[in-house]
A tleap script that builds the chain and sets N, CA, C and O, in Angstrom:
source leaprc.protein.ff14SB
mol = sequence {
  NMET ASP PHE CYS ILE VAL VAL THR THR THR
  ASP THR ASP GLU SER ALA ARG ARG ILE ALA
  HIE ALA ALA LEU ASP ALA ARG LEU ALA ALA
  CYS VAL GLN LEU PHE PRO ILE ARG SER LEU
  TYR SER TRP ARG GLY GLU LEU ARG ASP GLU
  ALA GLU ILE PHE VAL GLN MET LYS ALA ARG
  VAL GLU ASP TYR ASP LEU LEU ALA GLU ALA
  ILE ARG ALA VAL HIE GLY TYR GLU VAL PRO
  GLU ILE LEU ARG ILE ASP VAL ALA ASP GLY
  ASP LYS ALA TYR LEU ASP TRP VAL ALA LEU
  ALA THR ALA ARG ASP GLY SER GLY PRO LEU
  ARG ARG CALA
}
set mol.1.N position { 42.058 160.977 -44.941 }
set mol.1.CA position { 41.141 160.442 -45.834 }
set mol.1.C position { 39.816 161.143 -45.645 }
set mol.1.O position { 39.384 161.361 -44.514 }
set mol.2.N position { 39.152 161.506 -46.762 }
set mol.2.CA position { 37.870 162.205 -46.754 }
set mol.2.C position { 36.723 161.224 -47.015 }
set mol.2.O position { 36.874 160.240 -47.739 }
set mol.3.N position { 35.605 161.514 -46.420 }
set mol.3.CA position { 34.372 160.679 -46.472 }
set mol.3.C position { 33.208 161.415 -47.056 }
set mol.3.O position { 33.174 162.645 -47.100 }
set mol.4.N position { 32.260 160.646 -47.502 }
set mol.4.CA position { 31.011 161.316 -48.043 }
set mol.4.C position { 29.862 160.361 -47.825 }
set mol.4.O position { 30.039 159.181 -47.525 }
set mol.5.N position { 28.637 160.938 -47.995 }
set mol.5.CA position { 27.430 160.173 -48.026 }
set mol.5.C position { 26.869 160.330 -49.535 }
set mol.5.O position { 26.648 161.426 -50.049 }
set mol.6.N position { 26.689 159.217 -50.108 }
set mol.6.CA position { 26.161 159.198 -51.492 }
set mol.6.C position { 24.671 158.719 -51.411 }
set mol.6.O position { 24.357 157.702 -50.792 }
set mol.7.N position { 23.769 159.517 -52.076 }
set mol.7.CA position { 22.307 159.199 -52.009 }
set mol.7.C position { 21.804 158.923 -53.381 }
set mol.7.O position { 22.363 159.410 -54.364 }
set mol.8.N position { 20.787 158.174 -53.468 }
set mol.8.CA position { 19.939 157.953 -54.699 }
set mol.8.C position { 18.594 157.584 -54.266 }
set mol.8.O position { 18.389 157.265 -53.095 }
set mol.9.N position { 17.657 157.610 -55.151 }
set mol.9.CA position { 16.370 157.080 -54.921 }
set mol.9.C position { 15.929 156.110 -55.996 }
set mol.9.O position { 16.402 156.202 -57.129 }
set mol.10.N position { 15.054 155.200 -55.686 }
set mol.10.CA position { 14.730 154.169 -56.671 }
set mol.10.C position { 13.224 153.771 -56.371 }
set mol.10.O position { 12.685 154.170 -55.338 }
set mol.11.N position { 12.598 153.032 -57.227 }
set mol.11.CA position { 11.222 152.754 -57.152 }
set mol.11.C position { 10.704 151.566 -56.375 }
set mol.11.O position { 9.547 151.505 -55.959 }
set mol.12.N position { 11.629 150.612 -56.196 }
set mol.12.CA position { 11.259 149.412 -55.400 }
set mol.12.C position { 12.308 149.023 -54.385 }
set mol.12.O position { 13.457 149.458 -54.463 }
set mol.13.N position { 11.907 148.203 -53.434 }
set mol.13.CA position { 12.822 147.668 -52.399 }
set mol.13.C position { 13.798 146.853 -53.156 }
set mol.13.O position { 14.997 147.021 -52.934 }
set mol.14.N position { 13.390 145.968 -54.049 }
set mol.14.CA position { 14.306 145.104 -54.777 }
set mol.14.C position { 15.376 145.904 -55.541 }
set mol.14.O position { 16.541 145.504 -55.554 }
set mol.15.N position { 15.021 146.966 -56.144 }
set mol.15.CA position { 16.014 147.795 -56.846 }
set mol.15.C position { 17.009 148.461 -55.841 }
set mol.15.O position { 18.208 148.537 -56.108 }
set mol.16.N position { 16.488 148.932 -54.704 }
set mol.16.CA position { 17.243 149.448 -53.674 }
set mol.16.C position { 18.249 148.464 -53.142 }
set mol.16.O position { 19.396 148.837 -52.899 }
set mol.17.N position { 17.876 147.258 -52.958 }
set mol.17.CA position { 18.740 146.157 -52.470 }
set mol.17.C position { 19.774 145.868 -53.514 }
set mol.17.O position { 20.925 145.616 -53.157 }
set mol.18.N position { 19.441 145.887 -54.782 }
set mol.18.CA position { 20.419 145.637 -55.829 }
set mol.18.C position { 21.529 146.659 -55.762 }
set mol.18.O position { 22.720 146.356 -55.834 }
set mol.19.N position { 21.069 147.890 -55.620 }
set mol.19.CA position { 22.120 149.029 -55.472 }
set mol.19.C position { 22.992 148.857 -54.325 }
set mol.19.O position { 24.211 149.002 -54.417 }
set mol.20.N position { 22.370 148.538 -53.197 }
set mol.20.CA position { 23.110 148.346 -51.880 }
set mol.20.C position { 24.106 147.191 -52.059 }
set mol.20.O position { 25.276 147.354 -51.712 }
set mol.21.N position { 23.695 146.052 -52.579 }
set mol.21.CA position { 24.601 144.936 -52.709 }
set mol.21.C position { 25.798 145.218 -53.676 }
set mol.21.O position { 26.926 144.772 -53.467 }
set mol.22.N position { 25.448 146.031 -54.804 }
set mol.22.CA position { 26.549 146.360 -55.732 }
set mol.22.C position { 27.614 147.195 -54.991 }
set mol.22.O position { 28.819 146.997 -55.150 }
set mol.23.N position { 27.116 148.123 -54.188 }
set mol.23.CA position { 28.067 149.098 -53.499 }
set mol.23.C position { 28.831 148.300 -52.450 }
set mol.23.O position { 30.047 148.441 -52.319 }
set mol.24.N position { 28.092 147.434 -51.677 }
set mol.24.CA position { 28.832 146.723 -50.518 }
set mol.24.C position { 29.733 145.638 -51.126 }
set mol.24.O position { 30.861 145.472 -50.662 }
set mol.25.N position { 29.275 144.886 -52.155 }
set mol.25.CA position { 30.063 143.822 -52.672 }
set mol.25.C position { 31.448 144.278 -53.279 }
set mol.25.O position { 32.450 143.563 -53.283 }
set mol.26.N position { 31.379 145.533 -53.782 }
set mol.26.CA position { 32.613 146.109 -54.355 }
set mol.26.C position { 33.317 146.853 -53.317 }
set mol.26.O position { 34.315 147.492 -53.652 }
set mol.27.N position { 32.940 146.858 -52.125 }
set mol.27.CA position { 33.524 147.677 -51.005 }
set mol.27.C position { 33.639 149.171 -51.338 }
set mol.27.O position { 34.606 149.840 -50.972 }
set mol.28.N position { 32.653 149.648 -52.020 }
set mol.28.CA position { 32.599 151.074 -52.341 }
set mol.28.C position { 31.753 151.831 -51.310 }
set mol.28.O position { 31.737 153.062 -51.321 }
set mol.29.N position { 31.053 151.121 -50.422 }
set mol.29.CA position { 30.281 151.652 -49.267 }
set mol.29.C position { 30.420 150.775 -48.149 }
set mol.29.O position { 30.412 149.550 -48.267 }
set mol.30.N position { 30.555 151.421 -46.993 }
set mol.30.CA position { 30.615 150.678 -45.713 }
set mol.30.C position { 29.286 150.281 -45.152 }
set mol.30.O position { 29.135 149.282 -44.450 }
set mol.31.N position { 28.341 151.096 -45.487 }
set mol.31.CA position { 27.017 150.935 -44.927 }
set mol.31.C position { 26.010 151.519 -45.928 }
set mol.31.O position { 26.283 152.516 -46.597 }
set mol.32.N position { 24.883 150.897 -46.007 }
set mol.32.CA position { 23.860 151.388 -46.872 }
set mol.32.C position { 22.523 151.337 -46.102 }
set mol.32.O position { 22.165 150.283 -45.576 }
set mol.33.N position { 21.793 152.443 -46.030 }
set mol.33.CA position { 20.554 152.498 -45.392 }
set mol.33.C position { 19.458 152.764 -46.374 }
set mol.33.O position { 19.608 153.576 -47.286 }
set mol.34.N position { 18.335 152.071 -46.190 }
set mol.34.CA position { 17.164 152.177 -47.102 }
set mol.34.C position { 15.985 152.754 -46.354 }
set mol.34.O position { 15.644 152.272 -45.273 }
set mol.35.N position { 15.334 153.807 -46.922 }
set mol.35.CA position { 14.267 154.534 -46.254 }
set mol.35.C position { 13.043 154.618 -47.225 }
set mol.35.O position { 13.173 155.153 -48.326 }
set mol.36.N position { 11.904 154.107 -46.828 }
set mol.36.CA position { 10.697 154.420 -47.726 }
set mol.36.C position { 10.336 155.828 -47.576 }
set mol.36.O position { 10.198 156.332 -46.461 }
set mol.37.N position { 10.167 156.525 -48.744 }
set mol.37.CA position { 9.818 157.918 -48.725 }
set mol.37.C position { 8.701 158.244 -49.780 }
set mol.37.O position { 8.373 157.351 -50.561 }
set mol.38.N position { 8.146 159.384 -49.840 }
set mol.38.CA position { 7.212 159.878 -50.789 }
set mol.38.C position { 7.947 161.025 -51.539 }
set mol.38.O position { 8.499 161.934 -50.919 }
set mol.39.N position { 7.933 160.952 -52.856 }
set mol.39.CA position { 8.657 161.984 -53.633 }
set mol.39.C position { 7.666 162.634 -54.564 }
set mol.39.O position { 6.919 161.950 -55.265 }
set mol.40.N position { 7.654 163.971 -54.575 }
set mol.40.CA position { 6.905 164.786 -55.459 }
set mol.40.C position { 7.926 165.558 -56.279 }
set mol.40.O position { 8.821 166.208 -55.738 }
set mol.41.N position { 7.775 165.475 -57.572 }
set mol.41.CA position { 8.778 166.141 -58.447 }
set mol.41.C position { 8.218 166.272 -59.793 }
set mol.41.O position { 7.242 165.618 -60.158 }
set mol.42.N position { 8.878 167.179 -60.584 }
set mol.42.CA position { 8.478 167.492 -61.974 }
set mol.42.C position { 9.302 166.578 -62.894 }
set mol.42.O position { 10.526 166.528 -62.777 }
set mol.43.N position { 8.657 165.881 -63.778 }
set mol.43.CA position { 9.219 165.027 -64.819 }
set mol.43.C position { 8.578 165.212 -66.129 }
set mol.43.O position { 7.426 164.813 -66.301 }
set mol.44.N position { 9.275 165.816 -67.106 }
set mol.44.CA position { 8.851 166.064 -68.462 }
set mol.44.C position { 7.469 166.790 -68.449 }
set mol.44.O position { 6.501 166.347 -69.067 }
set mol.45.N position { 7.437 167.933 -67.707 }
set mol.45.CA position { 6.320 168.737 -67.661 }
set mol.45.C position { 5.093 168.198 -66.823 }
set mol.45.O position { 3.995 168.746 -66.911 }
set mol.46.N position { 5.293 167.221 -66.094 }
set mol.46.CA position { 4.214 166.599 -65.342 }
set mol.46.C position { 4.660 166.601 -63.858 }
set mol.46.O position { 5.830 166.357 -63.562 }
set mol.47.N position { 3.737 166.872 -62.953 }
set mol.47.CA position { 3.962 166.742 -61.484 }
set mol.47.C position { 3.747 165.255 -61.100 }
set mol.47.O position { 2.659 164.710 -61.286 }
set mol.48.N position { 4.767 164.639 -60.581 }
set mol.48.CA position { 4.658 163.177 -60.146 }
set mol.48.C position { 4.618 163.207 -58.645 }
set mol.48.O position { 5.183 164.062 -57.963 }
set mol.49.N position { 3.882 162.174 -58.172 }
set mol.49.CA position { 3.752 161.923 -56.744 }
set mol.49.C position { 3.821 160.377 -56.479 }
set mol.49.O position { 2.858 159.645 -56.704 }
set mol.50.N position { 4.993 159.937 -55.998 }
set mol.50.CA position { 5.259 158.458 -56.019 }
set mol.50.C position { 5.908 158.020 -54.764 }
set mol.50.O position { 6.584 158.814 -54.109 }
set mol.51.N position { 5.738 156.809 -54.404 }
set mol.51.CA position { 6.527 156.186 -53.326 }
set mol.51.C position { 7.907 155.732 -53.949 }
set mol.51.O position { 8.038 155.184 -55.043 }
set mol.52.N position { 8.845 156.035 -53.118 }
set mol.52.CA position { 10.289 155.618 -53.579 }
set mol.52.C position { 11.097 155.057 -52.375 }
set mol.52.O position { 10.657 155.112 -51.226 }
set mol.53.N position { 12.190 154.565 -52.666 }
set mol.53.CA position { 13.151 154.157 -51.545 }
set mol.53.C position { 14.372 155.051 -51.625 }
set mol.53.O position { 15.047 155.104 -52.654 }
set mol.54.N position { 14.643 155.723 -50.587 }
set mol.54.CA position { 15.833 156.588 -50.453 }
set mol.54.C position { 16.952 155.691 -50.042 }
set mol.54.O position { 16.812 154.946 -49.072 }
set mol.55.N position { 18.085 155.728 -50.751 }
set mol.55.CA position { 19.259 154.930 -50.534 }
set mol.55.C position { 20.419 155.757 -50.085 }
set mol.55.O position { 20.860 156.583 -50.886 }
set mol.56.N position { 20.967 155.642 -48.913 }
set mol.56.CA position { 22.104 156.432 -48.331 }
set mol.56.C position { 23.263 155.552 -48.115 }
set mol.56.O position { 23.113 154.536 -47.435 }
set mol.57.N position { 24.428 155.851 -48.641 }
set mol.57.CA position { 25.607 155.131 -48.593 }
set mol.57.C position { 26.800 155.946 -47.967 }
set mol.57.O position { 27.077 157.089 -48.331 }
set mol.58.N position { 27.473 155.259 -47.000 }
set mol.58.CA position { 28.701 155.924 -46.484 }
set mol.58.C position { 29.870 155.426 -47.239 }
set mol.58.O position { 30.025 154.216 -47.408 }
set mol.59.N position { 30.740 156.346 -47.724 }
set mol.59.CA position { 31.783 155.982 -48.601 }
set mol.59.C position { 33.022 156.868 -48.538 }
set mol.59.O position { 32.987 157.890 -47.853 }
set mol.60.N position { 34.084 156.535 -49.200 }
set mol.60.CA position { 35.258 157.427 -49.316 }
set mol.60.C position { 35.014 158.347 -50.516 }
set mol.60.O position { 34.481 157.922 -51.540 }
set mol.61.N position { 35.443 159.702 -50.359 }
set mol.61.CA position { 35.270 160.600 -51.446 }
set mol.61.C position { 36.064 160.107 -52.702 }
set mol.61.O position { 35.619 160.262 -53.839 }
set mol.62.N position { 37.227 159.522 -52.444 }
set mol.62.CA position { 38.023 159.017 -53.639 }
set mol.62.C position { 37.304 157.868 -54.450 }
set mol.62.O position { 37.657 157.556 -55.587 }
set mol.63.N position { 36.297 157.285 -53.792 }
set mol.63.CA position { 35.543 156.247 -54.489 }
set mol.63.C position { 34.205 156.660 -55.169 }
set mol.63.O position { 33.452 155.860 -55.724 }
set mol.64.N position { 33.994 158.011 -55.062 }
set mol.64.CA position { 32.717 158.517 -55.586 }
set mol.64.C position { 32.395 158.114 -57.041 }
set mol.64.O position { 31.309 157.625 -57.353 }
set mol.65.N position { 33.395 158.345 -57.912 }
set mol.65.CA position { 33.141 158.053 -59.311 }
set mol.65.C position { 32.814 156.617 -59.547 }
set mol.65.O position { 31.888 156.319 -60.300 }
set mol.66.N position { 33.571 155.662 -58.904 }
set mol.66.CA position { 33.317 154.245 -59.013 }
set mol.66.C position { 31.980 153.947 -58.440 }
set mol.66.O position { 31.240 153.180 -59.056 }
set mol.67.N position { 31.590 154.493 -57.291 }
set mol.67.CA position { 30.306 154.199 -56.668 }
set mol.67.C position { 29.202 154.669 -57.604 }
set mol.67.O position { 28.252 153.928 -57.857 }
set mol.68.N position { 29.311 155.882 -58.119 }
set mol.68.CA position { 28.236 156.424 -59.099 }
set mol.68.C position { 28.094 155.516 -60.298 }
set mol.68.O position { 26.975 155.263 -60.746 }
set mol.69.N position { 29.284 154.981 -60.873 }
set mol.69.CA position { 29.172 154.124 -61.972 }
set mol.69.C position { 28.504 152.800 -61.554 }
set mol.69.O position { 27.697 152.274 -62.321 }
set mol.70.N position { 28.801 152.254 -60.394 }
set mol.70.CA position { 28.170 151.046 -59.909 }
set mol.70.C position { 26.599 151.218 -59.767 }
set mol.70.O position { 25.810 150.351 -60.141 }
set mol.71.N position { 26.245 152.343 -59.227 }
set mol.71.CA position { 24.800 152.653 -59.125 }
set mol.71.C position { 24.120 152.712 -60.454 }
set mol.71.O position { 23.073 152.091 -60.638 }
set mol.72.N position { 24.703 153.470 -61.427 }
set mol.72.CA position { 24.140 153.543 -62.714 }
set mol.72.C position { 24.004 152.168 -63.376 }
set mol.72.O position { 23.050 151.931 -64.116 }
set mol.73.N position { 24.924 151.288 -63.123 }
set mol.73.CA position { 24.939 150.046 -63.799 }
set mol.73.C position { 23.794 149.121 -63.386 }
set mol.73.O position { 23.455 148.190 -64.117 }
set mol.74.N position { 23.183 149.377 -62.192 }
set mol.74.CA position { 22.065 148.555 -61.743 }
set mol.74.C position { 20.784 149.311 -61.601 }
set mol.74.O position { 19.733 148.740 -61.308 }
set mol.75.N position { 20.877 150.627 -61.814 }
set mol.75.CA position { 19.664 151.467 -61.546 }
set mol.75.C position { 18.722 151.363 -62.722 }
set mol.75.O position { 19.128 151.207 -63.873 }
set mol.76.N position { 17.471 151.454 -62.394 }
set mol.76.CA position { 16.397 151.301 -63.436 }
set mol.76.C position { 15.959 152.644 -64.033 }
set mol.76.O position { 15.321 152.658 -65.086 }
set mol.77.N position { 16.294 153.807 -63.371 }
set mol.77.CA position { 15.826 155.080 -63.832 }
set mol.77.C position { 16.620 155.579 -65.048 }
set mol.77.O position { 17.811 155.299 -65.178 }
set mol.78.N position { 15.962 156.302 -65.912 }
set mol.78.CA position { 16.600 156.893 -67.047 }
set mol.78.C position { 17.569 157.940 -66.613 }
set mol.78.O position { 18.649 158.054 -67.194 }
set mol.79.N position { 17.210 158.758 -65.556 }
set mol.79.CA position { 18.087 159.775 -65.022 }
set mol.79.C position { 18.121 159.637 -63.470 }
set mol.79.O position { 17.456 160.400 -62.769 }
set mol.80.N position { 18.927 158.627 -62.926 }
set mol.80.CA position { 18.920 158.521 -61.523 }
set mol.80.C position { 19.560 159.741 -60.772 }
set mol.80.O position { 20.464 160.438 -61.232 }
set mol.81.N position { 18.965 159.897 -59.560 }
set mol.81.CA position { 19.524 160.859 -58.651 }
set mol.81.C position { 20.786 160.163 -58.063 }
set mol.81.O position { 20.734 159.053 -57.533 }
set mol.82.N position { 21.896 160.880 -58.192 }
set mol.82.CA position { 23.145 160.361 -57.596 }
set mol.82.C position { 23.796 161.668 -57.015 }
set mol.82.O position { 24.274 162.501 -57.785 }
set mol.83.N position { 23.812 161.834 -55.720 }
set mol.83.CA position { 24.405 162.973 -55.076 }
set mol.83.C position { 25.503 162.672 -54.069 }
set mol.83.O position { 25.376 161.751 -53.262 }
set mol.84.N position { 26.527 163.410 -54.113 }
set mol.84.CA position { 27.563 163.206 -53.119 }
set mol.84.C position { 27.530 164.395 -52.092 }
set mol.84.O position { 27.596 165.567 -52.464 }
set mol.85.N position { 27.425 164.021 -50.790 }
set mol.85.CA position { 27.431 164.984 -49.710 }
set mol.85.C position { 28.659 164.784 -48.894 }
set mol.85.O position { 28.775 163.761 -48.219 }
set mol.86.N position { 29.580 165.695 -48.916 }
set mol.86.CA position { 30.904 165.489 -48.252 }
set mol.86.C position { 30.630 165.631 -46.743 }
set mol.86.O position { 29.847 166.458 -46.275 }
set mol.87.N position { 31.342 164.754 -46.030 }
set mol.87.CA position { 31.315 164.802 -44.477 }
set mol.87.C position { 32.431 165.767 -44.034 }
set mol.87.O position { 33.612 165.544 -44.298 }
set mol.88.N position { 32.011 166.845 -43.351 }
set mol.88.CA position { 32.913 167.742 -42.810 }
set mol.88.C position { 33.697 167.258 -41.605 }
set mol.88.O position { 34.853 167.640 -41.424 }
set mol.89.N position { 33.078 166.414 -40.771 }
set mol.89.CA position { 33.701 165.814 -39.623 }
set mol.89.C position { 32.779 164.699 -39.097 }
set mol.89.O position { 31.594 164.631 -39.421 }
set mol.90.N position { 33.368 163.851 -38.292 }
set mol.90.CA position { 32.590 162.784 -37.774 }
set mol.90.C position { 33.372 162.093 -36.638 }
set mol.90.O position { 34.544 162.387 -36.400 }
set mol.91.N position { 32.715 161.208 -35.978 }
set mol.91.CA position { 33.318 160.402 -34.892 }
set mol.91.C position { 34.483 159.609 -35.478 }
set mol.91.O position { 34.345 158.901 -36.475 }
set mol.92.N position { 35.629 159.754 -34.825 }
set mol.92.CA position { 36.872 159.077 -35.322 }
set mol.92.C position { 36.692 157.599 -35.400 }
set mol.92.O position { 37.122 157.009 -36.390 }
set mol.93.N position { 36.112 156.971 -34.472 }
set mol.93.CA position { 36.003 155.458 -34.463 }
set mol.93.C position { 35.106 155.061 -35.549 }
set mol.93.O position { 35.356 154.061 -36.222 }
set mol.94.N position { 34.030 155.820 -35.767 }
set mol.94.CA position { 33.102 155.468 -36.889 }
set mol.94.C position { 33.792 155.633 -38.318 }
set mol.94.O position { 33.660 154.791 -39.206 }
set mol.95.N position { 34.501 156.742 -38.442 }
set mol.95.CA position { 35.172 157.009 -39.694 }
set mol.95.C position { 36.335 155.953 -39.950 }
set mol.95.O position { 36.620 155.573 -41.086 }
set mol.96.N position { 36.934 155.545 -38.891 }
set mol.96.CA position { 38.085 154.472 -39.044 }
set mol.96.C position { 37.306 153.201 -39.512 }
set mol.96.O position { 37.810 152.490 -40.381 }
set mol.97.N position { 36.169 152.910 -38.998 }
set mol.97.CA position { 35.409 151.688 -39.468 }
set mol.97.C position { 35.027 151.773 -40.906 }
set mol.97.O position { 35.112 150.800 -41.654 }
set mol.98.N position { 34.573 153.036 -41.314 }
set mol.98.CA position { 34.170 153.226 -42.708 }
set mol.98.C position { 35.477 152.981 -43.585 }
set mol.98.O position { 35.420 152.344 -44.637 }
set mol.99.N position { 36.615 153.504 -43.107 }
set mol.99.CA position { 37.816 153.298 -43.967 }
set mol.99.C position { 38.189 151.828 -44.045 }
set mol.99.O position { 38.641 151.369 -45.094 }
set mol.100.N position { 38.013 151.077 -42.966 }
set mol.100.CA position { 38.432 149.645 -42.914 }
set mol.100.C position { 37.365 148.877 -43.759 }
set mol.100.O position { 37.732 147.972 -44.508 }
set mol.101.N position { 36.045 149.228 -43.649 }
set mol.101.CA position { 35.023 148.403 -44.379 }
set mol.101.C position { 35.121 148.726 -45.883 }
set mol.101.O position { 34.553 147.978 -46.679 }
set mol.102.N position { 35.813 149.802 -46.317 }
set mol.102.CA position { 35.856 150.082 -47.765 }
set mol.102.C position { 37.255 149.833 -48.318 }
set mol.102.O position { 37.542 150.164 -49.468 }
set mol.103.N position { 38.151 149.231 -47.471 }
set mol.103.CA position { 39.507 148.901 -47.979 }
set mol.103.C position { 39.468 147.799 -48.960 }
set mol.103.O position { 38.882 146.757 -48.665 }
set mol.104.N position { 40.051 147.947 -50.112 }
set mol.104.CA position { 40.119 146.912 -51.072 }
set mol.104.C position { 41.501 146.448 -51.263 }
set mol.104.O position { 42.117 146.704 -52.298 }
set mol.105.N position { 42.026 145.744 -50.255 }
set mol.105.CA position { 43.432 145.382 -50.225 }
set mol.105.C position { 43.594 143.944 -50.465 }
set mol.105.O position { 44.626 143.402 -50.070 }
set mol.106.N position { 42.661 143.245 -51.089 }
set mol.106.CA position { 42.735 141.878 -51.307 }
set mol.106.C position { 42.279 140.948 -50.203 }
set mol.106.O position { 42.571 139.752 -50.206 }
set mol.107.N position { 41.525 141.551 -49.217 }
set mol.107.CA position { 41.110 140.748 -48.042 }
set mol.107.C position { 39.941 139.903 -48.416 }
set mol.107.O position { 39.402 139.256 -47.519 }
set mol.108.N position { 39.496 139.834 -49.605 }
set mol.108.CA position { 38.514 138.843 -50.062 }
set mol.108.C position { 37.067 139.424 -50.022 }
set mol.108.O position { 36.862 140.525 -49.510 }
set mol.109.N position { 36.101 138.703 -50.546 }
set mol.109.CA position { 34.738 139.151 -50.627 }
set mol.109.C position { 34.110 139.106 -49.127 }
set mol.109.O position { 34.564 138.431 -48.203 }
set mol.110.N position { 33.087 139.878 -49.077 }
set mol.110.CA position { 32.297 139.900 -47.828 }
set mol.110.C position { 31.473 138.658 -47.731 }
set mol.110.O position { 31.015 138.134 -48.747 }
set mol.111.N position { 31.271 138.173 -46.537 }
set mol.111.CA position { 30.343 137.032 -46.316 }
set mol.111.C position { 29.016 137.590 -45.863 }
set mol.111.O position { 28.956 138.559 -45.105 }
set mol.112.N position { 27.980 136.985 -46.322 }
set mol.112.CA position { 26.658 137.407 -45.979 }
set mol.112.C position { 26.245 136.782 -44.665 }
set mol.112.O position { 26.400 135.579 -44.451 }
set mol.113.N position { 25.728 137.601 -43.808 }
set mol.113.CA position { 25.294 137.069 -42.474 }
set mol.113.C position { 23.992 136.332 -42.660 }
set mol.113.O position { 23.438 135.805 -41.695 }
savepdb mol mol.pdb
quit
């Protein structure tokens, strides 16, 4: 089984949490991490300088298309950043956990802590 890290950015903590819950609830990500960042970028001929939230998700490569679709469904940007970074290798115990956490074998919805 192959794994990846999928990243996106968004403008608010609320939006980032919406993306995280969409990914986790569908078991398309095992873990989602949110980081406040500063982004400088060109948009429609204008240099932008804005606070954003960087969203990093651990997932299965085979689920990338579904995860990207889930992100787009709740993302507020016209053109959201959605990038897949393939994992070349990792700790076996951690990757086993990612596989278990993203299994969709009818084991039911996740409970919120």
